C-alpha positions, 0 to 999 in steps of 0.5 A: 193336212194341206196346207191352206190355200193363200187366196188374198192378200190385205193387212194380213194373208188371207187363207182358204181353209181345207177342212172349211172349204167345203162350207160352201162360198159365193164370189160376187161383183159386177162385169168386169171386176174380176171374178172369173180369175178368183174363181179361176185361182180358187180353182188352182189352189184346190187341184193343187191340193188334189181335190177334184173341181167342176165348173162351168166356161160360160164364155169360153174364158176358163179352158187356158187352165190347162196351160201356163201362164205367160210370163210377159202378162203385164198384168199378172206380173204387176200383181206378184210385184204388189204383191210379193209372191216370191214362189210365184211360178206359171204352171198349167193343170189336168184339166178334163173337158166336157161338153153336153154336144160332144162338139168342144170335150167329152159328150156328158150324158144323163138318161131321161128316169135319173133326170127325173120328172121334177126337173123335166117339168121346169126345163118344159114348163109346164103348169101343175097339171101338165107337170102331174101328168108327165110324173103319172107317164114315169109311175107307168113306166115305174110300175112296168119296169119300162126303161127310160133312157133316152127322149125317144123312151119319153117320146113313146111313153107318152105316145102309149098312155095317151093312146090307152089313158082310159085303160089307166084311169082307173089305177092312176086318175085321170090323163090328159090329152092336152097334156100329153100334147103340151110334153110332146111339144115340149120334147119336140123342142128339146129335140131340136135344141140338141136334147136328144144328145144329152139324154142317154148312155153311157151316163156320166160316171161321177168317178171320173170327175173325182181323178188326180193325177201322177202328182197328186193334183185334182183334175178340174173339169170344165164344161163348155157353156157357151152354146148351152147357155143360148137356153138358160134354163136347160145351163140351170136344169143340168147343173141342177140335176147334176147337184143332186146326182152328186148328193145322191151318190156319194158316201157321208164322209162327215166333217173332212180334211179336204173336199172330195169336190168343189162345183161352182155354179157361175150366173147362179142367178139362173138356178133360181129364176122362176123356180117354184117353191118346192124346187127351192126348198129342196135347192136349200135342202142340197146345199145345206146337207151335200157338204157332209158328202164332202162336196163344197158349192161355190156359187157366182154371181153378179149380185149376191140378190140373185141369192136367196136368202135360205141358200145366201146362210148356207154360203161361208166362204165370201170373196165380194167384188165391186159392185155399183150403185147407180140405182135403188136397186143398187144400193140396196144391193151394196147394203146387204152384201155389207150386212153379211160379213162379219164387221170390220171397225177399221173398214166400212164395208159399204163404202169399200164396195163401191171402190173396189179396182179390178183384181180387188176383194171384200174377204171374209173366209172360216177360221179352224174353229169354223167361225167367219172372219173379218173381213178385210180389203185384199187384192187376190192372188192372180193365177198361175195358168194361161189368163183366156181360152186354148186354142182349139188344136190344144183343147182336142189334144188334150180331149184325146190323150185324156184316160176316159177318152172313147168311152164317152164318145161311142153311144149305147142304145140298149133294149129299153121302154122304145124297143119293148112298147114297139114290140110287144105282143098282140097275144092275149094273155095277162098283163101288168096293170093297163099295159094292153096291145099298141097297136104294132107288129107282134114279136116273131116268136123262136120256132117251138116256143109261144112268143113271150108275154107283156107280162113275161117281159115283165118279169123277165125285166125285173129278175134280171141285174137290170131289173134289181137295178131298176128302182134304183134307175127310176126313184130317180134324183132327189129333185125328181123322186115321186116317192120322195126318197133319194136313195139309191142302191 
């Protein structure tokens, strides 16, 4: 069993127990109180015991975790002396840099089908009618074995369904041209924001995020999110997709000795802002059940009130940095945060929250029996790695020496909905429901062989290895499933 992770020192030493680290957590506090440093230090501790970590670098401050800290940092040295850390050694950690835009890390992609209609509808801010039409487009593609991999696949499918809406009405119901147009406009906006770089293949292999180095330390995956944060809804939707993929793909492991992966969700309030009730219920379900897959989820937020109560109740390991109580709403947040801790008769928690210094926090973690420990006022340990970003040249060296370098950098564009719709034949013959000629040039047949019909093409896909995976690819994620299932084949 792995050793406990020392994270803070108060009246006693405070540890995060590896076997309880997948019970989720919360790191909260006002701007400038030390949340990012606490996040970095906890990530180091998890990596040290062989646990992989994923976290978004919203402000560009976390990339330095790959490098040893600087011995001339006065604040770190002061904290080391204050806490009497006799075994403190500066060191860097194994890091893989990721970037949706492929600029500051390995490109990270998903297919349109994996994202699913529900998450796309939230990303596009569609109303109920528009969302229903988008779901119908996915269903038509699903029924006809047409893979939706990238933006041009979905664009082609929307155009085809819109041009032939009358043919689909009997089987699928009314398809509004106005709703088709709304989705198309949203796609154009997303493409202008760089969405064409995110959707496609090769899609992310989650195993690439769960690696250990030669010393048995877990990989720390850092997503460059400074540019992604310019579109907050895109940022939140992307991380929610990644979380749902982890839930779907990983097997049940029960209560492991340590997590497979710990997922840090920074700026967590963005996940819940304007989220419909159905989506909130799905988020709660994922948070509640994903711990049995060996995944811990830690939300990072300025205010505990940013987290819905139904989710907040699942977060057992807590680090609360200082909050300010200038307004009635601030005072409510302080009171709410104080009430979530197990009472310490020696400590006025509500008052202490407003008095904490930078790097000081109220800490409560689970004990060996899964019970919340009594809250203590404590100083968080300093990180042993570099505080602040690495130089761009160092980042590039780490990217190019990564074991996955070259795999995600090469875009794959295999035959999918766009190519099949563009090449659909005009020859008469049996066809799948609603799939008639699109008005494009017919496929030129090989000499001596008749041109394949649309139905032949669908059967060919269905009977191929790719076709046998169509359901897995098109049933989509838990968040976007039309069938209400999270299974994958």
